[in-house]
C-alpha positions in Angstrom: 92.3 19.6 40.3 94.7 22.0 39.1 91.9 24.0 37.3 89.6 24.1 40.1 92.4 25.2 42.4 93.5 27.9 40.2 89.8 29.4 40.1 89.4 28.9 43.8 92.5 31.1 43.8 91.1 33.4 41.4 88.4 34.6 43.5 89.1 38.2 44.2 88.4 38.3 47.9 89.2 41.9 48.5 87.3 43.2 45.8 84.2 41.3 46.4 84.2 42.2 50.0 84.4 45.8 49.3 82.1 46.3 46.6 79.5 44.0 48.3 79.7 45.6 51.8 81.3 49.0 51.5 80.5 49.8 47.7 84.2 50.4 47.2 86.8 48.8 45.0 90.0 48.5 47.5 91.9 48.7 44.1 91.3 52.5 43.9 92.7 53.3 47.2 95.7 53.0 49.2 98.3 50.6 47.5 96.0 49.6 44.8 96.3 45.8 45.8 93.3 43.7 46.5 95.1 41.9 49.2 94.5 41.6 53.0 96.9 44.6 54.1 95.3 47.1 51.8 91.7 45.8 52.7 92.6 46.4 56.4 94.1 49.9 55.5 91.1 51.0 53.1 88.1 49.3 54.8 89.1 48.6 58.4 89.7 45.8 60.5 86.3 43.7 60.0 86.8 43.8 56.1 90.5 42.8 56.4 89.5 39.8 58.6 87.1 38.6 56.3 89.4 38.9 53.4 92.5 37.4 55.4 90.1 34.3 56.1 88.8 34.0 52.7 92.3 34.3 50.9 93.8 31.7 53.6 90.6 29.5 52.8 91.3 29.6 48.8 94.7 27.7 49.6 93.2 25.2 52.4 90.4 24.3 50.1 92.7 23.8 46.8 95.1 21.5 49.0 92.0 19.6 50.0 91.0 18.5 46.7 93.4 15.4 46.6 91.3 14.0 49.5 88.3 15.0 48.0 89.3 13.3 44.8 90.8 10.3 46.4 94.0 11.1 44.5 97.7 10.6 45.2 98.6 14.0 43.9 100.8 16.2 46.0 98.8 18.6 48.1 101.6 21.1 48.2 101.7 21.3 44.4 97.7 21.4 43.8 97.7 24.3 46.5 100.2 26.0 44.3 97.7 26.4 41.5 95.5 28.4 44.0 98.4 30.5 44.7 99.1 31.3 41.3 95.2 32.2 40.8 95.6 34.6 43.5 98.3 36.3 42.1 97.0 36.0 38.6 93.3 35.9 39.0 91.2 35.3 35.9 88.2 37.1 37.8 90.3 40.2 38.2 92.2 41.1 35.0 95.2 38.7 36.1 96.2 41.5 38.7 96.0 40.0 42.2 97.8 39.9 45.6 101.0 39.1 46.9 100.5 35.4 47.8 101.2 35.3 51.4 97.7 34.5 53.0 96.9 31.7 50.4 100.3 30.2 50.6 99.8 30.0 54.5 96.2 28.5 54.0 98.0 25.5 51.6 100.3 25.0 54.5 97.5 24.5 57.0 96.5 21.2 55.1 100.0 20.3 54.0 101.9 20.5 57.3 99.8 21.7 60.4 102.8 22.1 62.4 104.7 24.2 60.0 101.6 26.2 59.4 101.8 27.1 63.3 105.6 27.8 62.9 104.8 30.1 59.8 102.4 32.1 61.5 104.4 32.4 64.9 107.4 33.6 62.5 105.3 35.9 60.7 103.6 37.5 63.9 106.8 38.0 65.7 108.6 39.7 62.7 105.7 42.0 62.4 105.6 43.0 66.0 109.2 43.9 65.7 109.0 45.8 62.5 105.3 46.9 62.4 105.3 46.4 58.8 103.5 43.6 56.9 105.7 43.7 53.9 108.8 43.1 56.0 106.9 40.3 58.1 106.0 38.7 54.8 109.5 38.7 53.1 111.6 37.9 56.3 108.9 35.6 57.4 109.3 33.5 54.1 113.1 33.7 54.1 113.1 32.1 57.7 110.3 29.7 56.7 112.4 28.6 54.2 115.5 28.0 56.3 113.1 26.1 58.8 111.6 24.0 56.0 115.4 22.4 55.7 115.0 20.8 59.0 111.7 19.1 58.0 113.8 17.1 55.4 110.9 17.6 52.8 112.5 18.3 49.3 109.4 19.6 47.8 108.5 21.7 50.5 111.9 23.2 50.7 111.8 23.9 46.8 108.2 25.4 46.9 109.1 27.7 49.9 112.4 28.8 48.3 110.6 29.6 45.2 107.7 31.5 46.7 110.2 33.5 48.6 111.8 34.7 45.6 108.3 35.4 44.3 107.3 37.3 47.6 110.5 39.6 47.4 109.6 40.2 43.5 106.2 41.2 44.3 107.2 43.5 47.4 109.8 45.5 45.1 107.9 48.7 45.5 107.8 48.0 49.4 111.5 47.6 49.4 112.1 50.9 48.0 109.8 52.6 50.4 111.4 50.7 53.4 114.8 52.1 52.2 113.3 55.4 52.1 111.7 55.1 55.5 108.1 55.6 54.0 106.9 52.3 54.1 103.3 52.1 55.9 103.3 50.6 59.2 100.5 49.0 61.5 99.7 50.9 64.4 101.3 48.6 67.1 104.8 47.0 67.5 108.5 48.1 68.2 108.9 49.7 64.9 105.9 51.9 65.1 106.6 52.8 68.5 110.2 53.8 67.3 108.9 55.9 64.4 106.2 57.7 66.8 109.4 58.7 69.1 111.2 59.9 66.1 108.4 62.4 65.5 
């Protein structure tokens, strides 16, 4: 299950969608990342939504493996293999995305209520900041805090570990946020404030 989960996570959705549908490798444009955000930026809304769904589905399918194999293995831990595969994909020279969408896909199976809460936190922080990077980092931090109220030790440990990892993966974004040069989505309060300053 761990191997299958890793291979599922290793599917480079952004790269495949870009090459098959647009004849472009998203890694050659924008931030150079093959994840959802860069796909939205480089290829547009349609491609971005497809990649978002595919990246989430990788985590969801991996988390479903214990049910498929009638195993008592922890869903969250099996799902972690897909997250690792997404970040270090064997099909893309071990240079992958930032683990956000795939992690949320795992949550959908592990705890649907927590999945809804995670999405709500992400969307609210995205609207307030207009930055996917801020929404991802702050979202994971808040999700970790919320997980404490679920009294689920494994969930809290995994959430905390992923939060640290997401912050590390967004190190370059943190520098751009400090310098006021971080990319914004064209909606939300942060975008509106930046437009007013111009």
